[in-house]
C-alpha positions as CSV (number, residue, x, y, z in Angstrom):
1,X,234.9,31.6,-53.5
2,X,235.1,29.1,-56.4
3,X,232.4,26.6,-57.2
4,X,234.2,25.2,-60.3
5,X,231.8,26.8,-62.7
6,X,232.8,29.4,-65.4
7,X,231.9,32.5,-63.5
8,X,233.8,31.8,-60.3
9,X,236.8,30.3,-62.2
10,X,237.0,33.4,-64.3
11,X,236.8,35.5,-61.0
12,X,239.7,33.5,-59.6
13,X,241.9,34.1,-62.7
14,X,241.1,37.8,-62.8
15,X,241.9,38.3,-59.1
16,X,245.1,36.3,-59.5
17,X,246.1,38.6,-62.3
18,X,245.5,41.6,-60.1
19,X,247.4,39.9,-57.3
20,X,250.4,39.4,-59.5
21,X,250.3,43.1,-60.5
22,X,250.2,44.1,-56.8
23,X,246.7,45.6,-57.0
24,X,245.3,43.4,-54.3
25,X,246.1,40.3,-52.2
26,X,244.5,37.0,-53.3
27,X,244.7,35.1,-50.0
28,X,243.4,31.9,-51.4
29,X,240.5,30.0,-53.0
30,X,237.5,28.7,-51.0
31,X,235.2,25.9,-52.1
32,X,232.1,24.5,-50.3
33,X,230.9,21.1,-51.3
34,X,227.1,20.8,-50.7
35,X,227.1,17.1,-51.4
36,X,223.9,17.4,-53.5
37,X,225.2,16.0,-56.8
38,X,227.2,13.0,-57.9
39,X,229.7,15.4,-59.5
40,X,230.2,17.5,-56.4
41,X,233.5,15.9,-55.5
42,X,234.7,16.5,-59.1
43,X,234.1,20.2,-58.7
44,X,235.9,20.3,-55.4
45,X,238.9,18.5,-57.0
46,X,238.9,20.9,-59.9
47,X,238.9,23.9,-57.6
48,X,242.0,22.4,-55.8
49,X,243.6,21.9,-59.2
50,X,243.0,25.6,-60.2
51,X,244.5,26.7,-56.9
52,X,247.6,24.6,-57.6
53,X,247.8,26.1,-61.1
54,X,247.6,29.6,-59.8
55,X,250.0,28.9,-56.9
56,X,247.6,30.0,-54.2
57,X,246.3,28.0,-51.1
58,X,242.8,26.5,-51.1
59,X,240.4,25.8,-48.3
60,X,237.5,23.3,-48.8
61,X,234.7,22.1,-46.6
62,X,231.6,20.0,-47.1
63,X,228.3,19.3,-45.5
64,X,225.3,17.1,-46.3
65,X,223.0,20.0,-47.1
66,X,220.0,17.8,-47.9
67,X,220.2,16.2,-44.4
68,X,220.5,19.6,-42.8
69,X,217.5,20.8,-44.6
70,X,215.4,17.9,-43.4
71,X,216.7,18.3,-39.8
72,X,216.0,22.0,-39.7
73,X,212.8,21.8,-41.8
74,X,214.2,24.2,-44.3
75,X,214.3,24.2,-48.1
76,X,217.5,22.8,-49.5
77,X,218.2,26.2,-51.0
78,X,217.9,27.9,-47.6
79,X,220.0,25.3,-45.8
80,X,222.7,25.5,-48.5
81,X,222.9,29.3,-48.3
82,X,223.2,29.3,-44.5
83,X,225.9,26.6,-44.6
84,X,227.7,28.2,-47.5
85,X,227.9,31.7,-46.0
86,X,229.0,30.4,-42.6
87,X,231.9,28.7,-44.5
88,X,232.7,31.9,-46.3
89,X,233.1,33.6,-42.9
90,X,235.3,30.8,-41.7
91,X,237.4,31.0,-44.9
92,X,237.8,34.8,-44.4
93,X,239.2,34.3,-40.9
94,X,241.3,31.3,-42.0
95,X,243.0,33.3,-44.8
96,X,243.1,36.5,-42.6
97,X,241.3,38.3,-45.5
98,X,239.1,41.4,-45.5
99,X,236.6,40.2,-48.1
100,X,235.2,37.2,-49.8
101,X,234.5,37.7,-53.6
102,X,231.7,35.8,-55.3
103,X,231.3,35.3,-59.1
104,X,227.8,36.6,-59.6
105,X,227.4,38.2,-63.1
106,X,225.1,40.6,-64.8
107,X,223.1,37.6,-66.0
108,X,222.6,36.4,-62.4
109,X,221.4,39.9,-61.5
110,X,218.8,40.0,-64.2
111,X,217.6,36.5,-63.2
112,X,217.3,37.7,-59.6
113,X,215.3,40.8,-60.6
114,X,212.8,38.6,-62.5
115,X,212.5,36.1,-59.7
116,X,211.8,38.9,-57.2
117,X,209.4,40.6,-59.5
118,X,207.2,37.5,-60.1
119,X,207.2,36.8,-56.4
120,X,206.3,40.4,-55.5
121,X,208.9,42.8,-54.3
122,X,209.4,46.5,-53.6
123,X,212.5,48.6,-54.2
124,X,214.5,46.6,-51.6
125,X,213.8,43.3,-53.3
126,X,214.2,44.6,-56.8
127,X,217.7,45.9,-55.9
128,X,218.6,42.2,-56.0
129,X,222.3,41.5,-55.3
130,X,224.4,44.3,-53.9
131,X,228.0,44.8,-55.1
132,X,229.0,44.7,-51.5
133,X,227.2,43.5,-48.4
134,X,229.3,43.0,-45.2
135,X,232.4,41.1,-46.1
136,X,230.9,39.7,-49.3
137,X,231.7,41.5,-52.6
138,X,230.5,40.7,-56.1
139,X,233.0,42.4,-58.5
140,X,231.6,40.8,-61.7
141,X,228.0,42.2,-61.5
142,X,228.9,44.4,-64.5
143,X,230.1,41.4,-66.6
144,X,228.1,39.2,-68.8
145,X,228.6,35.4,-68.5
146,X,229.4,35.2,-72.2
147,X,232.3,37.6,-71.7
148,X,233.7,35.5,-68.9
149,X,233.6,32.3,-70.9
150,X,235.3,34.0,-73.8
151,X,238.0,35.1,-71.4
152,X,238.5,31.6,-70.1
153,X,238.6,30.2,-73.7
154,X,241.4,32.7,-74.5
155,X,243.6,31.7,-71.5
156,X,242.6,28.8,-71.8
157,X,241.4,27.2,-68.6
158,X,238.7,24.6,-68.0
159,X,235.6,25.0,-65.9
160,X,233.0,22.5,-64.7
161,X,229.3,22.3,-65.7
162,X,226.8,22.0,-62.9
163,X,224.2,19.7,-64.4
164,X,221.6,20.8,-61.8
165,X,221.5,24.1,-63.8
166,X,219.8,22.1,-66.6
167,X,216.8,21.1,-64.3
168,X,214.0,23.5,-65.4
169,X,211.8,22.3,-62.5
170,X,214.0,24.8,-60.5
171,X,212.5,28.2,-61.0
172,X,215.8,30.1,-61.5
173,X,216.8,27.6,-64.1
174,X,213.5,28.1,-65.8
175,X,213.9,31.8,-65.8
176,X,217.4,31.4,-67.3
177,X,216.5,28.8,-69.9
178,X,213.0,29.9,-70.9
179,X,211.9,33.3,-69.7
180,X,214.9,35.4,-70.5
181,X,215.4,33.9,-74.0
182,X,211.7,34.6,-74.7
183,X,212.0,38.2,-73.5
184,X,215.1,38.6,-75.6
185,X,213.5,37.2,-78.8
186,X,210.0,38.7,-78.5
187,X,210.5,41.9,-76.6
188,X,214.0,43.3,-76.1
189,X,217.3,41.7,-77.1
190,X,219.0,43.8,-74.4
191,X,216.6,42.7,-71.6
192,X,219.5,41.4,-69.4
193,X,221.1,44.8,-69.3
194,X,217.8,46.5,-68.8
195,X,217.0,44.4,-65.8
196,X,220.4,44.7,-64.3
197,X,220.2,48.5,-64.7
198,X,216.8,48.5,-63.0
199,X,218.4,46.7,-60.0
200,X,220.9,49.5,-59.7
201,X,218.2,52.1,-59.8
202,X,216.1,50.2,-57.3
203,X,219.1,50.0,-55.0
204,X,219.7,53.8,-55.2
205,X,216.0,54.4,-54.5
206,X,216.0,52.0,-51.5
207,X,219.1,53.7,-50.0
208,X,217.5,57.1,-50.4
209,X,214.2,55.9,-48.8
210,X,216.1,54.3,-46.0
211,X,218.0,57.5,-45.3
212,X,214.7,59.5,-45.2
213,X,213.1,56.9,-43.0
214,X,216.1,57.0,-40.6
215,X,215.9,60.8,-40.3
216,X,212.1,60.6,-39.6
217,X,212.7,57.9,-37.0
218,X,215.3,60.0,-35.2
219,X,212.9,62.9,-34.9
220,X,209.6,61.1,-34.2
221,X,210.4,57.8,-32.4
222,X,211.0,57.6,-28.7
223,X,212.5,54.4,-27.2
224,X,211.5,53.3,-23.7
225,X,213.2,50.0,-22.9
226,X,212.1,47.5,-25.4
227,X,209.2,49.6,-26.5
228,X,209.1,52.3,-29.2
229,X,206.5,55.1,-29.1
230,X,205.3,56.8,-32.2
231,X,202.6,59.5,-32.0
232,X,199.7,58.7,-34.3
233,X,199.5,62.3,-35.4
234,X,203.1,62.3,-36.6
235,X,202.2,59.7,-39.2
236,X,199.6,61.8,-40.9
237,X,202.0,63.4,-43.4
238,X,204.2,60.3,-43.9
239,X,204.1,58.9,-47.4
240,X,202.8,55.3,-47.6
241,X,206.1,54.1,-49.0
242,X,207.9,55.1,-45.8
243,X,205.3,53.5,-43.5
244,X,206.4,50.1,-44.8
245,X,210.2,50.7,-44.3
246,X,212.1,48.6,-41.8
247,X,212.1,50.5,-38.5
248,X,215.9,50.6,-38.2
249,X,217.9,50.5,-35.0
250,X,218.1,46.7,-35.4
251,X,214.3,46.3,-35.5
252,X,211.6,45.7,-38.0
253,X,207.9,45.9,-38.3
254,X,205.2,44.3,-40.3
255,X,203.3,46.2,-43.0
256,X,200.2,46.3,-40.8
257,X,201.6,47.7,-37.6
258,X,201.5,51.4,-38.6
259,X,198.2,53.2,-39.1
260,X,197.4,54.2,-42.7
């Protein structure tokens, strides 16, 4: 998936190099136009130009995300994500591909950890973005944005600037432009790496907790139709952290439904 920005353009070029070496098959580039900015069409055209340069097919689609958000009474961010990921799935089938690669970087991961932290999150939330979830992969989570831009400058190949990233009324942009530079200057110049590493540790912790919870559920939970039965006595020795885990088997529970 290519937005036209530096990270996704670098991803396209890296995958194309691996494709030419026979290490993988780059089926094509996919671009979704959210129609939220005056320059959105420019980004779509730039993605098509990159595909032509690389000699690979391109699939584009567009939607009035703002109108969808109003109609569905959602935030623009939520409506955009739903529309975008639905397009990614269509693109995967169109290209007969196994995976869709996104260009999220180590910087994006650090920003996500901070956003989850200030909003309140446990291990699952602090795990932030996973390297792979379903058909979506993020192969650049170990790369810094500065490294990717240096790579593009050396090729050289152009990328587009999304001017909405300059709007610090958007909390993620404020984290990127103000909070992380403050933390780097006043507390730890390696804060981006620290936060990204914490996400990896949180993900490992969450996976372990999820496994323990699943094993406990298999032993102590009895299903009767649409109802699950859990004996109160069996909860006595269960750590509090496990009582707030998703129930598994396709279900979930609130933090208040299990006795403490």
